[in-house]
N, C-alpha and C positions, 0 to 999 in steps of 0.2 A: 025294644026300648033302650037296650044297652048301646047300640051304635049312636043313637041320638044323644044320649048322655055323654058319650065320649066326644062327640062332635062339639057339644056345648063346652066341655072342658078345654078342648083344644082352642076353641074360639076365644074363651076367656083368657087363656094363657097368652095367646097372641096379642089380645087387647092390652093386657097388663104389661107385656114386654114393650109394646109400642108406646104406652103411656110413660113408662119409666125412661125409655129412650128420649121421648119428647121433653120430659122434665129435665133430663141431663143436658140436652142441647140448649134449652132455655137458660139453665143456670150457667152454662159455659159462656153464653153470649151476654149474660147480665153482669157477671163478676169478672173483672179483668185483673191481671197481675200488677197493674199500676195502682191499685187501691191499697191504702194503709188504714190502720185503725188505732185510735188512742182511747183506751178504756176510761181514762180520767176526763176526757173531753170529747165524747163521741161525735158531737156535731160541730166541733171546731175545725177550721181550715184557714189557709191563706189563699185568697183569691187574687189573681193577677189579671188586670184588665188592660187590654191594648185598645186605645181609641185613636183611629186615624182621623186627624183634624185638618189635613191639607194634602192635596196632590201636588207633586213636583214634576219636573220635566222627565225624570227617569224613576220616580218612585213616590214616596209619601213621607209625611211627618206624623209621628204618633206620640202620644203621651201614655206612658206605661205606669200604672198605679198598682201598688201592692196593698191589700187590706188584710190585716191580721185579725181574723174573726175568732181567734181562740180566746177562751175565757181567762186563762192565767199564764199561758206560756208566751213570754216575750222573746224578742230577738236581741241578744246582748252583743256587746263589743267582742270582736271586730266587725260584727254586722253581717247582713245577708250577702250572698253571692248568687247571682242569677245567670244561668246559661241556657243556650238553645242551639239548634242546628237549622241553618237556613234551608228552605225548600228548594230554592234555585241558586243563583249565583249572586245574591244580594251582598251589598257592602254597606257599611255605616259611614255616611259622610260626616256627620257631626252629632254631638250629644250635649245636653244641658242637664245638670243635676246628677250626673253619673258619668262613668268612664269605663272603657274596657281595660282589662288587665294586660292585653297584648294587642299590638297593631296588626301583626301578620305580614304577609308578603304583598305589598302594594306596588311592586316595581313596574307593573304594566301601565300604571297611571302616570301621565305627563301633566305638569302644571298642578292642578288641585289634587292633593293626595288625601284619600279617605282617612277617617279616624280609625277604622278597623276593616281589614279585608279577610279576616278569618271566616271559615265556613261554620265554625262553632264558637262564637264569641262568648266571653265571660265578662259580666258586668258587675261593678261594685258601686256603692253610693259614694258621693263626695263627702269630704270632712267638713265639720263646722268651721266657719270662717272663710269659706269659699267666696271669691268675689261675686258681687250681686249680678253681674252680667253673665255669669255661668250658672245661675240658680233658677229654679222654678219652685212653685209652691210644694211644700211637703218633701223637699229634698235636703240633702247635705246634712244628715245627722249621723254620718259614719256607719250607716246601715243598721242603726239601733231602732227598733220598733217596739212600742208598748203593746200590751194585750188589750183587746177590745173592752173587756169588763173593767179593767183597771184605769185605762186612759184612752177613751175613744178618739180624742183629738190627736194623740200621739201614735195611734195604731195604723197610720197610713204613711206610705213612702212612694214618691213619684220621681220620674225622670222623663226627659224628652229625647227622642231619637229620630234622626233624619236618615231614611233608608234609600239607597240607590240601587240601580240595576234590578228593580222590582217592577211589579205591575203598577199601573196607574189608574185602574178602575176596580170596582168591586169584583168583577169577574176575572181579572188577571192577577190580582194579589193572591199570594199563597202564604198561609199562616206558618210560622216556624214550628219545628218538630223537636222531639226529645228534650223537653224543657226540664231543667234541673234547678233545684233550690237548696242551698246550704245556709243554715241560719244559726250559728256559723258553721257547725259541723253537719254530719249526715243525719238522717232520720225522716226527711221529707220525700214523698213520692208525688210527682205531678202528673196529672192526666193530660190528654191531648187538648190542644186549643180548639174551642168550639165557637163558631160564629153565632152571635146573639143579636138582639135588637140594639141598634145604635144608642149610645148613651146620650141623654139629654143634659144640657148645661144651662143653668139659670144665670142671667146677668147679675152684676153687682147690685143694680137697683131693683132687681126682681120684676122687671117689666118686659123682659124678652127671654125666650127660650130658644137655644140653638141645639144642634145635635151633631154627633160625630158622623163622619162619612162612612165609617165601618168600624165595628167593634167585635173583638173576640175575647173570651175568658179562658183562663187556666186555673184549675183548682188543685191545690197542693195540700195533702194531709200528712199528719205526723204519726210515726210509729216508734215506740220505745225500743222495740226489738231491732228495728233498723238502725236506730241511733247508737245502741250499745248492746252487744251480744251477751254481756255478763251483767248481773245485778249491780246496783250501786248502794244497796241497803240490805242489812240482815237484822233479824229479830232474835233476841235471847230472852230466856224466861228463868224465873226463880220464885220461890215461895217460902213462907215462914217455917214450914215443916221440913225444909231440906237445907243443908249447909252449902250445897253446890248449885251452880247454875248450868243451864244448857247453853254452851257458848256457840258462837258462829263456827261452822265447819271450816276446816283448812281449805284455802283457795275458793271460798264461797263467791267472792267477787273477782277472782283472778289470782294469779300466783306471782310472787316476786320474780323478777328477771324473766317474765314471760313475754311472749310476742303478741298477746291478744288481751283485751279487756283492760281494766284499770291497772292491773298489775303488770304493765309493760315496761317495768324497770323504772317508772317515774314515782318512786317512793323514797322517803328520806327517814333516817332515824332521829328521834327527838334530841339526842345529844350531838347531832351533827354540828361542827363548828361553822360559824357564819351562816346560820340557817336562813337569814333574811335574803342573802345573796343567792341562795339556792332556789328560794321560792320565786323571786322575781329578778332574774339576772338582768343587768343593764342591756337595753337594746333588743331584748328577746320578747317575742309575742307568740305565746303558745297556749292553746286552749286545753291541752291535756291536763286533767286534774292531777295535782300533786298530792299524793296520799302518804300519810305516815306509815312506815313499814310495819305490818302486822301479819299474823298467820292467815287471816281471812282476807285482807286487802280490801275491805269494804270502806268507802268514804264515810258512811254513816252507819252506826250500830244502835238500834233501838232496843232498850232493855226494859222488860216488864217485871215488876216484883210484887208479889202478893204479900203484903206486910202482916196482916192478921185476919183471922176470921171473926166477924162481928156477930153479936147476938141481938135479937130484937129489932132488927132493921125492917121497918114497915111490916111488923108482925111476922117476921121471918128471919132468915139468916142472910148474911151478905159478906162481902169482902172489901177490905181497904187496899187500894193499889198505889204503887209508887211508879212514876214514869220518868225515865232518864234518857237523855240523848248524848251518850259519849260519842263525839264526832272525831274522826281521824283525818278529816279533810283540812288542808292547809291553805288553799289558794282559790277556792271557787265558792260562789253562793249557791245554796240549795233551797228550794221551796219545800217545806215539810208540813205534814199534817200532824198536829199535836192532839191526840184524842184524850178526852177526859172520861174515864170509865166508871160506871156504876153497875153493880150486880146484886140487886136485892133478890135473895133466895134463888130460885131456879131461873128467873128471867134475866136475860143478858141484854142490857140496854147500853148502847154506845153513842156518845155525843162527840162530834169532832169539830174542831175549828181550824181553819187554815192559817198558818203563820209562815213568815219568812225567816229561815234560820241563817244568820250571817256567820260565815265561817272563815272569812278572810283573816290570814294570820296577823 
């Protein structure tokens, strides 16, 4: 009986090893390095839809639409920047509602010169006040897009692009690769373009439905870890029975005169002369947060103070709390959660409300 038992053990070991290997392969094929995750909005994303609406002699005309399906994260000034790499040798003949930041080398073209000949173009939105003959619907907002929960009508941005040296049928068109999105800084990771069912369009009188000739989608997700390697907030604590507080650790959000994080030298002392000119120098557009110089270099410091121990709260004991937001940030707006805390006896019940903390100097 022993050989039989040994055989069963070996067989079970082989099956277990095979099962583990199979699960590992499945997990590797399911999760890719292009995925990002935002714990504050796990289902939020920015979806970019390309709708081919017309074939041309050497390519196609497409309407590109960005939908900000995030609950509360909007895209602020100076707005989004969209980039990609062409799969073949495509060029951009013309655009409406947006423009590329560089034209590239178009010296081989005689007569009509394309709008952009770069292999990896970078596109930005046009500014408000753009002439009407250069606009399309949902364009020209300087790249600013609201969040879906706060303003669905303002959570969309579009532009039109005429692509040449490309395919002229569904079988010969190649979708762009390596899509990148900055809004306006890093933090977003975009997956590959996926061909989907063509988009349907309703006419203004709602009596006729047309559809795109071809449609593909790109999904971009946000990760705070990609946006900034160091924290932007620290929490300090104190209580009624102690004269001192637990302060934020030194260099918690970066160090002064550092080359990384918020402490990349962009801090000023409160007594700096002409502070207003330091915060917003004329002609300068910089999204780097300008922080007051501190030992911790955190733009926002949240302080919790237990004021007193109370007696007889709901037939038990409880605590009275004081909540403070000493902010060190001088030139950026932050969305902050302001919790209101109740702690009757041993039970810890927290109620939070979302607020916008305005911290512009």
